[in-house]
C-alpha positions in Angstrom: 98.3 105.7 110.9 98.5 107.4 107.5 97.4 105.3 104.4 99.6 107.5 102.2 102.7 106.3 104.0 102.0 102.6 103.2 104.0 100.9 100.5 101.7 98.7 98.4 102.5 96.0 95.9 101.5 97.1 92.4 98.9 94.7 91.1 98.3 94.0 87.4 94.8 94.6 86.2 94.2 90.8 86.2 95.4 90.5 89.8 93.3 93.5 90.9 90.2 91.9 89.3 90.5 89.0 91.7 90.4 91.0 94.9 86.8 91.4 96.2 87.5 92.3 99.8 90.0 92.4 102.5 89.8 91.9 106.3 91.8 93.1 109.2 92.5 90.5 111.9 93.1 91.7 115.4 95.5 89.2 116.7 96.6 90.6 120.1 94.8 90.6 123.3 93.5 93.7 124.9 94.5 94.7 128.4 91.9 93.4 131.0 90.7 90.6 128.6 91.9 87.0 128.5 93.4 85.5 125.3 90.9 84.1 122.6 90.0 80.7 124.1 89.2 82.2 127.5 87.0 85.0 126.3 83.3 84.9 127.1 80.7 85.9 124.4 80.0 89.0 126.4 83.7 89.9 126.4 84.0 89.2 122.7 81.1 91.6 122.0 82.7 94.2 124.2 86.0 93.8 122.3 84.2 94.0 119.0 82.5 97.2 120.0 85.8 98.7 121.0 87.4 97.8 117.7 84.4 99.1 115.7 84.5 102.3 117.7 88.3 102.7 116.9 87.8 101.8 113.2 84.9 104.3 112.8 87.6 107.0 113.3 89.4 105.9 110.1 89.3 108.3 107.3 90.2 108.4 103.5 91.5 105.1 102.2 91.3 103.4 105.6 87.6 104.1 106.0 85.3 101.1 105.3 82.3 99.3 106.6 82.3 96.7 109.4 80.5 93.4 108.8 79.8 91.4 112.0 80.2 87.7 111.1 77.0 86.8 113.0 74.8 89.0 110.7 76.9 89.2 107.5 75.1 87.9 104.4 76.5 86.0 101.4 76.2 89.2 99.4 78.4 91.1 101.9 
């Protein structure tokens, strides 16, 4: 994936001021793991670790910080 190839909507200054953060939702299942309702806590942690490992390879505009929901503070 190359962030420079993405086509983005041009926000006005007022619209841009409203955006504090974004999130990426991983909505497909991984091979060897059941769909959401059938996943155990151990499997969820394993999936999260795989996603974090992949996201840690992002560079440039795609690079960011991962905030696990269980330990994320109100300030994050």
